[in-house]
C-alpha positions in Angstrom: 0.3 0.5 -0.6 2.5 2.5 0.9 4.7 1.7 -2.5 2.2 2.2 -4.2 0.7 5.4 -2.3 4.4 6.9 -0.5 3.0 10.2 0.5 -0.3 8.5 2.8 -0.9 9.1 5.5 -2.6 6.8 8.1 -3.0 7.6 11.9 -4.8 4.9 13.9 -6.7 5.7 16.9 -7.8 3.5 19.2 -11.4 4.4 20.5 -15.0 3.7 20.5 -17.7 4.0 17.9 -19.6 7.1 19.5 -15.7 9.0 19.5 -14.8 7.7 16.4 -18.3 9.0 14.8 -17.6 12.4 16.5 -14.1 12.5 14.6 -15.6 11.4 11.5 -18.2 14.0 11.4 -15.5 16.6 12.4 -13.6 15.5 9.2 -10.9 14.7 11.2 -10.4 11.5 9.7 -11.9 9.6 6.7 -13.0 6.4 7.5 -13.1 4.2 10.5 -13.0 0.1 11.0 -15.1 -1.1 13.7 -18.3 -2.2 14.5 -21.6 -1.7 12.3 -25.3 -1.2 13.2 -27.8 -0.1 11.0 -29.5 1.6 13.9 -26.2 3.5 15.0 -25.4 5.1 11.9 -28.0 6.9 9.5 -28.1 7.8 5.6 -25.0 10.7 6.4 -22.6 7.3 6.4 -21.6 4.5 4.2 -20.8 0.4 5.2 -19.0 -2.1 4.2 -19.5 -5.2 6.9 -15.8 -6.8 6.4 -16.9 -9.4 9.0 -19.5 -11.4 10.8 -18.7 -12.7 14.8 -20.7 -14.3 16.8 -21.5 -12.1 20.3 -20.3 -14.3 23.1 -21.1 -13.8 27.2 -17.1 -14.1 28.1 -15.2 -15.3 31.5 -12.0 -16.7 32.8 -12.0 -20.3 32.7 -12.7 -20.6 36.7 -15.4 -18.5 36.7 -18.4 -20.3 38.0 -20.3 -19.2 35.3 -18.8 -22.7 33.4 -20.0 -25.0 34.9 -23.6 -26.8 35.0 -26.3 -26.1 32.6 -26.6 -23.6 28.9 -26.9 -20.3 31.0 -29.9 -18.1 30.5 -29.0 -14.5 30.3 -32.0 -13.7 33.5 -29.4 -16.4 35.5 -26.2 -14.1 35.3 -28.1 -10.9 36.1 -26.1 -11.4 40.0 -23.1 -11.9 38.2 -20.1 -9.2 38.2 -19.9 -7.2 35.1 -17.8 -5.5 33.0 -18.9 -3.3 30.1 -18.3 -0.2 28.1 -19.6 3.0 28.8 -23.3 3.8 28.7 -23.5 5.6 25.9 -21.5 3.1 23.3 -22.3 0.8 20.6 -21.5 -2.1 22.4 -23.4 -1.2 25.8 -26.6 0.0 23.5 -26.6 -3.5 22.2 -25.8 -5.3 25.3 -29.4 -3.7 26.4 -30.9 -4.9 23.6 -30.0 -8.5 23.9 -31.0 -8.3 27.9 -34.4 -6.6 26.5 -34.9 -9.5 23.9 -34.6 -12.0 26.9 -37.2 -10.4 28.9 -35.1 -8.4 31.9 -33.0 -5.1 32.3 -29.2 -5.5 32.1 -27.1 -5.7 35.2 -25.4 -2.6 36.1 -21.3 -3.2 35.4 -19.0 -3.0 38.1 -16.1 -2.1 36.0 -16.7 0.1 32.5 -13.9 0.9 30.4 -13.2 2.0 26.7 -10.7 -0.1 25.9 -11.3 -4.0 24.6 -7.7 -4.9 25.7 -8.7 -4.1 29.3 -12.0 -5.4 29.0 -9.8 -8.8 27.8 -8.1 -8.4 30.9 -10.4 -7.8 33.1 -11.8 -11.1 31.9 -8.7 -13.0 32.3 -7.9 -12.1 35.4 -11.4 -11.4 37.4 -14.8 -13.1 38.5 -16.5 -11.1 35.5 -18.0 -11.6 32.9 -18.5 -9.7 29.5 -19.9 -9.4 25.7 -17.3 -9.6 23.1 -16.7 -11.6 20.0 -16.0 -15.0 19.2 -12.7 -14.3 17.8 -11.4 -12.3 21.3 -12.6 -15.2 22.9 -9.8 -17.3 20.2 -7.1 -14.9 21.3 -6.8 -16.2 24.7 -6.8 -19.9 26.0 -7.8 -18.5 29.6 -10.9 -17.3 28.8 -13.8 -19.1 26.8 -17.6 -18.5 25.9 -19.9 -19.3 28.7 -22.8 -22.0 27.3 -25.7 -19.9 27.1 -29.4 -21.3 26.2 -30.4 -17.5 24.9 -29.5 -17.0 21.5 -27.0 -14.2 20.9 -26.6 -12.0 17.7 -23.7 -11.9 15.2 -21.5 -8.9 15.5 -20.7 -6.8 12.3 -17.4 -5.1 12.0 -16.4 -3.0 8.9 -15.6 0.5 7.9 -17.6 3.6 8.3 -17.3 6.7 5.4 -19.5 9.9 5.4 -21.6 9.3 2.7 -20.9 13.0 1.4 -17.0 12.4 1.0 -16.0 10.0 -1.3 -13.0 7.5 -0.6 -9.9 7.8 -2.0 -8.8 5.8 -3.7 -5.6 5.3 -1.5 -8.1 4.6 0.8 -10.3 2.2 -1.4 -6.7 0.6 -1.6 -6.4 0.1 2.5 -9.7 -1.5 2.8 -8.9 -4.0 0.6 -5.6 -4.8 1.9 -7.6 -5.3 5.3 -9.8 -7.3 3.7 -7.1 -9.5 2.6 -6.3 -9.8 6.3 -9.4 -10.9 7.6 -9.9 -13.0 4.8 -6.7 -14.8 6.0 -7.2 -14.8 10.3 -10.6 -15.9 9.5 -9.4 -18.9 7.5 -7.1 -19.9 10.8 -9.8 -19.6 13.6 
């Protein structure tokens, strides 16, 4: 990509969707890669789905939620949870998942804006959280809790503003990301 576009400038920013959307609206960034939800974005945005991954309730292997029969979300209400912030896409999705199961989402003991932090909290503490199957595959000390309630598929991809068409270099970056995602998904 850089060989074909020597003047290309890439700025990598780790942030949650709500912050990325503010940045794209302010023209600070051209596009971003993140979870995608049609209800989260209006016609002002275009998105391309690059990956679909099963959402899971995740816990350390020693967590009691791994014992016994498959759990319903209602069974896990009394557990300690770690989640992203209240206004984030992930938290909104979690509230919808619990509502579809007929229960209110629990309040988290720990909130974080970092997936990496959430992974480490889950790996080393007595907490439950929502992450994708791919995150579970990354570490051997966390695993999905066997669930009786169905959980949605999380879609990830790239989003940009409809009124700002992507430059050829941005399209090339998306193509490179698609290649890497295909390779990673083939390995799992």
